[in-house]
C-alpha positions in Angstrom: 2.5 23.7 -6.4 0.2 21.5 -4.3 -2.2 19.0 -5.8 -4.7 19.0 -2.9 -6.0 21.7 -0.5 -3.6 21.7 2.5 -6.5 20.7 4.8 -7.9 17.9 2.6 -7.4 15.2 5.2 -7.5 17.4 8.4 -9.0 15.7 11.4 -8.5 12.2 10.1 -6.5 9.4 11.6 -5.0 7.2 9.0 -3.0 3.9 9.4 -0.2 3.3 6.9 1.5 -0.1 6.8 4.8 -0.4 5.1 5.5 3.2 6.1 9.2 2.6 6.6 10.1 3.1 2.9 8.9 3.5 -0.7 5.3 4.0 -1.5 4.2 3.6 2.2 6.6 6.3 3.3 5.6 8.7 0.5 1.9 8.1 1.3 2.4 8.8 5.0 4.3 12.0 4.3 1.7 13.3 1.9 -1.2 12.5 4.2 0.4 14.2 7.1 1.0 17.3 4.9 -2.7 17.3 4.2 -3.6 17.5 7.9 -4.0 13.8 8.8 -2.7 12.1 11.9 -0.7 9.2 10.7 -0.1 5.9 12.5 2.9 4.4 10.7 3.5 0.6 10.8 6.5 -1.3 9.5 9.1 -3.9 10.4 12.2 -1.6 10.8 11.9 0.6 13.9 14.9 2.8 12.9 13.5 3.5 9.4 10.0 4.1 10.9 11.6 6.8 13.1 13.1 8.3 9.9 9.6 8.4 8.4 8.2 10.0 11.6 10.8 12.7 11.4 9.5 13.6 7.9 5.9 14.0 8.9 4.5 17.5 9.4 1.9 18.1 12.1 1.5 16.5 15.5 0.4 13.4 17.3 1.7 11.0 14.7 2.8 7.5 15.9 5.2 4.9 14.6 5.0 1.2 15.7 7.2 -1.7 14.6 5.1 -4.8 13.7 5.5 -7.9 11.6 2.3 -8.3 9.6 3.2 -11.7 8.1 0.8 -13.5 10.4 -2.9 -12.6 9.8 -4.0 -13.2 13.4 -1.2 -11.1 14.9 -1.7 -8.4 12.3 -5.4 -8.2 13.1 -4.7 -8.0 16.9 -2.0 -5.3 16.5 -4.1 -3.1 14.2 -7.2 -3.5 16.3 -5.3 -2.4 19.4 -3.7 0.6 17.8 -6.9 1.7 16.1 -9.0 1.4 19.3 -6.3 3.4 21.3 -6.4 6.1 18.6 -10.2 6.4 18.8 -10.9 4.7 15.5 -9.5 5.0 12.0 -10.8 7.2 9.2 -8.7 5.3 6.7 -6.0 2.7 6.2 -3.4 2.2 3.5 -1.8 -1.2 3.2 1.5 -0.8 1.4 3.5 -3.5 3.3 5.0 -6.2 1.2 8.2 -7.7 -0.2 9.5 -8.2 -3.8 10.6 -11.5 -5.2 12.4 -12.0 -8.5 13.2 -15.6 -8.9 12.5 -18.2 -11.7 9.6 -20.4 -10.7 11.8 -23.6 -10.9 13.9 -22.2 -8.1 11.0 -20.8 -6.0 10.7 -22.7 -2.7 7.9 -22.6 -0.1 9.8 -20.2 2.1 10.1 -17.8 -0.9 6.3 -18.0 -1.4 5.7 -17.5 2.3 7.9 -14.4 2.4 6.2 -12.7 -0.6 2.7 -13.6 0.5 3.4 -12.7 4.1 2.9 -9.0 4.8 1.1 -8.3 1.5 -1.6 -10.9 1.7 -1.7 -12.1 5.3 -1.2 -8.6 6.5 -4.0 -7.5 4.2 -6.3 -10.2 5.6 -5.4 -9.1 9.1 -6.3 -5.5 8.3 -9.6 -6.7 6.8 -10.4 -8.7 10.0 -9.6 -5.7 12.1 -11.7 -3.4 10.0 -14.7 -5.6 10.6 -14.5 -5.2 14.3 -16.4 -2.6 16.3 -14.5 0.6 17.1 -11.6 0.0 14.6 -12.9 1.9 11.5 -15.3 4.8 11.6 -18.3 5.0 9.4 -17.3 6.5 6.0 -13.7 5.2 6.3 -11.6 4.2 3.3 -9.1 1.4 2.9 -6.6 1.5 0.0 -4.4 -1.5 -0.9 -1.2 -1.1 -2.9 -1.1 -3.6 -5.7 1.1 -3.8 -8.8 0.8 -4.0 -12.6 2.4 -7.4 -12.1 -1.0 -8.7 -10.9 -2.2 -8.5 -14.5 0.8 -8.5 -16.7 3.3 -11.3 -16.6 7.0 -11.0 -16.4 9.6 -13.7 -16.2 10.8 -14.4 -12.6 7.9 -12.7 -11.0 5.2 -15.4 -10.9 5.0 -15.6 -7.1 5.0 -11.8 -6.7 2.3 -11.5 -9.4 0.2 -14.1 -7.5 0.6 -12.2 -4.3 -0.6 -8.9 -5.9 -3.5 -10.7 -7.7 -4.5 -12.0 -4.2 -4.5 -8.4 -2.9 -6.8 -7.3 -5.7 -9.2 -10.2 -5.1 -9.2 -9.2 -1.4 -10.1 -5.6 -2.5 -13.1 -6.7 -4.4 -14.4 -9.0 -1.8 -14.1 -6.5 1.0 -15.7 -3.7 -1.1 -18.8 -5.8 -1.3 -18.7 -7.0 2.3 -18.0 -3.7 4.0 -20.2 -1.4 2.0 -21.8 1.0 2.6 -19.9 1.7 5.8 -16.3 1.4 4.5 -15.0 1.9 1.0 -12.2 -0.4 -0.3 -10.0 0.3 -3.3 -6.6 -0.6 -4.7 -3.9 1.2 -6.7 -1.9 -0.9 -9.1 1.5 0.7 -9.5 3.9 0.3 -12.4 7.6 0.9 -12.3 8.1 3.5 -9.6 11.6 4.7 -8.6 11.9 3.4 -5.0 14.5 1.3 -3.2 12.6 -1.8 -4.2 12.6 -0.7 -7.8 16.4 -0.1 -7.6 16.9 -3.7 -6.4 14.8 -4.9 -9.4 16.8 -2.7 -11.8 20.1 -4.1 -10.5 18.9 -7.6 -11.1 18.2 -6.9 -14.8 20.7 -6.8 -17.6 20.9 -3.4 -19.4 18.8 -4.3 -22.5 16.1 -5.8 -20.3 16.0 -2.7 -18.0 15.8 -0.4 -21.1 12.9 -2.5 -22.5 11.1 -2.4 -19.2 11.3 1.4 -19.1 10.3 1.7 -22.7 7.1 -0.3 -21.8 6.1 2.7 -19.7 5.0 5.4 -22.2 5.3 8.1 -19.5 8.6 6.6 -18.2 9.1 5.3 -14.7 7.1 7.1 -12.0 7.9 8.6 -8.6 6.5 7.5 -5.3 4.6 10.8 -5.1 2.6 9.9 -8.3 1.1 6.8 -6.5 0.7 8.6 -3.2 -1.5 11.3 -4.9 -3.9 8.6 -6.2 -4.0 7.0 -2.7 -4.8 10.4 -1.1 -7.6 11.0 -3.5 -9.2 7.6 -2.7 -8.9 8.4 1.0 -10.6 11.8 0.6 -14.3 12.7 0.3 -13.8 13.4 -3.4 -13.9 9.6 -3.8 -17.0 9.0 -1.8 -18.7 7.1 -4.6 -15.7 4.9 -5.5 -15.3 1.4 -4.1 -14.2 -1.9 -5.5 -11.9 -0.2 -8.0 -8.4 -1.1 -8.9 -6.8 1.9 -10.4 -3.8 1.5 -12.7 -1.2 4.2 -11.9 1.6 2.9 -14.1 2.7 5.4 -16.7 0.7 3.6 -19.4 2.4 0.2 -18.7 -0.9 -1.7 -18.9 -1.7 -0.1 -22.2 1.4 -1.4 -24.0 
């Protein structure tokens, strides 16, 4: 069973950062299946090629890029978008996890977790403001986390990065309207490779408690990708400045 009409995103060119794995890859795969042309960005060229092989349709592109520097990210995205004839939408899923007590957190750790998520997001924002990068009526969706609003030991820096992403979402929604819509999806515990690394770092009782805090259990990457696809579509034409919790009820517990 399909959630969307198979042509829901036909004729659109969409940029997906962090497309080499996890939520970014799932979003790229879903958008391609709905008819979009996908430009996939990520740091690992080999894994991007794996994503490209999963995409249905034609004319998709994969490019390796480090988005940790806002200026470089803006330049790379602007160039790709202009060459593609402009973007109908962009999904910023790039980022890194960090699970570390704050007393052990160094400047390099903070730089790493803020890098692609925050600086890359700022680079995308700068690019979006340039002529020829985003078409009128385009949609930008940032991937945030429930951690932006709910504290957890060892995740202060990660929470700060995702809170910054949500602040960026709100500011851009006001600045880029009415030409471009900007929203975010705040994901809870989703079964991805990143989630597996988190799970391995937690003792059994702590992991069980974390899962129990999700009334609907842990999610799948497709659950988040579905929400992103909706926000990219015309069905969300009157939605901007929203941060949607897609977290299996985690924020409600």
